[in-house]
N, C-alpha and C positions, 0 to 999 in steps of 0.2 A: 875320813875324807868325805863320806856321804853326808855327814852332818853339816859341812860347810858349803856343799854344792848349792848354787843359786843364791849365795849370800850377797853377790853383787846386785842382783835384782831387788832383793829386799832391803839391802843397805847394811853396812857394818861400820864400826868405829874402832880406832886404835886408842887404847887407854895407856896413860903413864901413871903408874902407882908408885908413890914415894912413902917411905916409912921403914920400920925395922922388919927385915925379912919380907919384902914385898911379894916374893914368889908364893908365899902362903896365901895371899889374897886370891890369886888365880886358882890355887888349889881349892880354896873354899868355894869359889865360883863353880868349879867342876863338880864339887860335892852337892851343890844346890841344883844341878842340872843345867847350868848355863854353859853353852858351848864356847870354848876358848881355844884359839890357835895362834901360831906364830909368836910365841912368848920369847922375849929377849931380855937378858940381864944387861942393864945399862951401866950400873955400878953397884956398890954394896947396898945402897939404900934406894935404888930406883929400878923398876922393871916395867916393860911394855908388853902389850898383847892385844889381840883383836877379839871383839865380841859382836854378836848380831845386834842390829838396831832395835829389834823387838825385845832384847833382853836387858836393855838399859834400865827398865823399870825395876829390875831385881837388885840393882847395885846398892841402893840405899839400905835395903834390908841386910845385905851381906856386910856392908861397911859398919852397920850399927854396933857400937861397943868396941870398935877397933880404931887404932890411931894411925889411919892412912889418909894420905892426901891424893885425890884422884882428879886427873885432868884429861880432856880429850885433845889429842894432838893431830888426829887425822879423821876425816869423815869421807867415806867412799860409798859408791853405789848409785843406782838409778834414782832413788828418792832425793838424794842431795843434788844430783844433776838437775832434776826437775825443779827443785826449789830454787836453785840458782838461775834457772831459765826464766821462771816466773817473776823473779825479782827484776829482770830486765824488761820493764814495761814496754819499751819501744819495740823490742823483738816480738813480744806477745801480741801487741796490737797489729804489727805488720803481718805476722803469721795468720791471725784471725781474719784480717782483711783479705789476704791472699786466698785463703780457703773460701771465704764468702764470694770473692770475685770469680773463682773457678767454678763454684756451685752455680752462680747466676749464669755464667757463660755456657755451662753445660746444659742449661735448660732454655737456650735460645736457638731458634732455627737459623743456621748459617747458610744452608744450601738446599735448593729444591731441584732435583734431577727428574726429567721426563724423557722416557725412552720408548721406542717401538711404534711411534705414530708420526705421520707427516707434519711438516712445519706448520701448516695452517691449523691443524687440530691441536698441535702443541700450544699454539698461541691461545686458542679457545680454553684449553685446560688451565693454562697459566692465569688467564683472566678470571676463571671461575675460582681457582685457588685463592686468588687475592680477595675475591668477594667473601670467601670462607674465613679469611684472616691468615691463610697459610702463605707466608712469604719470608724471605730472609729478614731476621730481626724480630720475628714474632716469638712470644713466650709459648713454650710447648704446653704448659699446663692450662692455657686459655683456649686451646684448640679442641675440636671434636676428635673422637677416636678415629683411627685410620679406617675402620670398617664403615663408620658413618660418612666419612669423606668419600670413600669409594662408592657407596650407594648414591650419594648426592651427585657425584660426577657422572655416573651412568644415566641418571635421569636428566641432568642439565646439559649434557653434551651428547646429542642423539647419534653423532657419528661413531661413538665408542661402543664396541661390542662387549668389551670387558676392560677393566682397569684394576691393577693391583697397587695398593698403597702400603708402604712400609716405612717405618721410622727407625733409622739406625743412628744412634748418638744424636748429633746435631744436624743430620741430613734427612730430608724427606725424599724417598725414592718412589717414583711412579712409573709403572710400565703398562702401556695400554695396547689394546688390539682394536684396529679399525674395523668397522662393519664392512663386510664385502657384500655389496648389493648384487645378487645374482639375477640378472635379467632373464626372463623367460625367453628361451630361444625360439625364434619363429621357425616353422617348418620351411626348409629350403626347397627351392625348385617349384614346379607347378603344383598347385593345391586348390582344393575346394574349401568352402566354408560350410560347416555342418552345424546343426543344432545340438546344444549340450543339454537342454531341458525342454520339456513340453511347454507350449505357450501360444499366444496369439500375437502375430507380428503387428507392431504399432508404427515403427519408423525404420527406414532402411537408408543407409549411407554407403553406397558401393562405389569405390574408386577404381577397382579392377575386377574383371570377371563378369559373368553372365548371370543376372538374378534369376532364380528358379521359383521364387515365391513372391507373393504380393501382400500389400497391407491387408490386415484382417484375416489372413490365412492362419489356420491352426497347424502347428508342426509338432512332431515327436522327436525325441532324442535320436540323432543319427541322420535325420532328413537333410538333404543338400539344400542349403540356402542360396549360395552363390557358387556357380560352376566355374572352374578354371578352363574349361574347354569352350572356346569361343564359337567354333563352327560345328558344335555338336548337333544342332537342329538339322543343318544341311546334310550332315553325315547320315543321320537316320533316314531322311527322305530319299537319299540317293543310293542307299544300300540295296543292292539287288543280287549281286553275285559275290562269291568269296574273294575273287581276284580284285574286284572293285573295292571291296571292304578293306583289304590290305593296302591298296593304293591310298584310300582316303585316310587310313590310320596313319600313314606316313605323312600326309599333308595336313592333318588336323593342327589347329593352333591352340596351344595351351599356355596359360599364364599363372602367376601366383596371385590368387584372388585376395583382395583387400577390401575391408569395409566393416561397418558396425551394423548389427541387426538387433534393434531394440524390440523386445517383446514383453507382453504382460505375462508374468508368471505368478504362481500361487503357492502359498505355504500355510500349513496348519500347525499350530503350536498350542501348548498348554502352559498356564502360569498360575501360581498360588500366591495370594496377597493376604496378610493378616489384617483383621479389623482393628486390633489394638497393637500398638508398638511403643517402645520407649527408647530414648537415646540420650547420650551425654553431650553437653555443649560447653566449650571453654568460653568464658566471658571476655577474655583478653586481659583481665587483671592478673598480675603476677608479682612475686617478689623473689629476688635472688639471695641465696645464702652461700657463704664461702667458709670452708673449713680445711684443716690439715688432718689427714688420716694416718694413723699408725696401727696397722693390723685392723682389728675390729673397733678400735678406739678413735674417736674424732674430737678435735679441738676446734670449736667455732672461732673464726677470726673476723667475720663480718656478717651482719644480719642476724640479730638475735630475736628470740620470741617467735610466735606463730601467728600468721595473718588471720584476721577475723573473717574467715570464709566458712560457709556452711559445709562445703565439700571441696576437697583439695586434690588436684592431680600433681603427683610428685615425679620429677624427672631429675636424675643425677648424671653428671658427666665427670668422670674421674681421669686424671692425668698423673702419671708417675714422675717423680723427680729423679734426675740423673746426676752423677758425679763422674765427669768424663763419659765413658761408655757404660759405666756400671749403674744398674738400676738400684735406687735406694728404696728401702722399705717405707717410704713416705709418699703420700698421695695428696694432690691438690684436688679438692672436691667442690664442684659447683652444683648446688641444688636449686632447681627452679620450682617454686610452689605456685601453681596456677589455680585460679578459682574456676570451678566447674558447676554446672547446674544439671539436674535431671529433669527430663521432660517426658510426660506420658501423652501419647496421641491416640485418639480414637477416631477412626474413619467411619463414615456412613458407607452403605453398600455401594452407592454410586461413585463415591470417591475412591473406594477400593478398586472398582472396575476400571476407572480411568488410570489409576496407578498401575494396574496390571497391564493395560494396553500400552502405556509408556514403556514399561519394563520389557515387554515382549518385542516392541519395535526397536528398542535400543539393542537388545541381544541379537536380533536378526540383522540389524545394520552392521554390527561388529563382524558378524559372520560373512556377510556379502561384500563388505567394503564400501568405501565412500562413493563409488560411481553408481551404485544401485540406488533407486529411489522408491520408497514405500509410498504408494499412492492411496491406498484405502485399507480399512480393516473392518471386520465384521465379527461380532460375538456370536458364535454358534451355540454355545451352552454356558450357563453360569449356575453355580450352586454355592450355598453357604454351609460349611461343615466345620465343627470344632473351632469356631471363631475365625475361620479363614474363608475367603472367597476364591473359588476355583473357577478358572475361565478356560474355555476352549475357543481359540481365535482362528480366523481365516484372513490372511494378509495378502494383498495384491501388490506386486512389485514390478517396476519397469527396470529392465537390465539387459545388458548385451549378452546374448546367448550363443554367439558364433564362436567356433574354434576352427583352426586350420587342420585340414586332412590332406595328406599328399595324394596326388593322382597317380595311379598305377598305369604306366605307359607301356607295359608289356615288354617283350624282348626287343 
């Protein structure tokens, strides 16, 4: 029985052998190693039996020199079913077109879901996605990778703290987290304004409170700039006895001081600038190539040859093909070949100094924020070592140095 297992998969035929003592033909088949089963005697001169499709090639040799007439009365098994199927051209064409249609529909975006953000931010995300080409009906293999889309969204939608992009089948899922702007809490209740840095007062804008300094005064960190105690002066003049002090303490007027105290402050910084530098620059000329990838093998389908560029910047974008939700081992690859040029730049010492000053001012501006204004700079020391200019700079800044400090009102 083991010899005939799987015979339906490989195929088998039923022979009708006619002649004198036809059963001897099947005996000869068995002697030659041909598997035979289900042998039936039809009459004195006819006998039937089954043999495997792969053994038909041995029949001619076994029949040689013998007076038998052999005919095939039945053909069974998968190979014959397949053969009959492919003879029906209309069925084959319909099947092929159905598979192709399913394949194409499996690689189209049918739905874009955005969760976790308010409606207004959702509309901004949706607009940006459409600019990226991500919308229902888009081909998945023409889109950027989810990681690239995620990075672009966080840059183009400033209200987003984080966004996750995931593709499942024919649906794009996006889940975002809105930035929560934590406003610095003001000190509640009566307060003074004190200096956070040393500097020289340049301008004062006081809306509440009693100014304790004047223009051009020098202040140190912790000095009171604006007092929240409005009748402090009178209290000091009238203080004579402990009982009167307690009375005045009860009657003093305190408010929450408000205002801006703009002062000139100073910063020392060091910066190093190379005299020689080089950089790459894309010229804007580029060519796109498209190919289908199978593992490490790629078949070009559009864009042949290599552009005549002296230097090439290569960028590849790969997208997987799907059949329903299953990922196929086939990739659509878009390769962008951009022309790039190399540039060597040599600065004079004066140019390097100016570049260093710009760099130092930009770094300090980022540190202090947009409200601060750098008013002047002075080079304290400069030197040239190992092809680099080292600068020591003194920068003067106009900035608000006031911060709120609660007033201790005692018991």
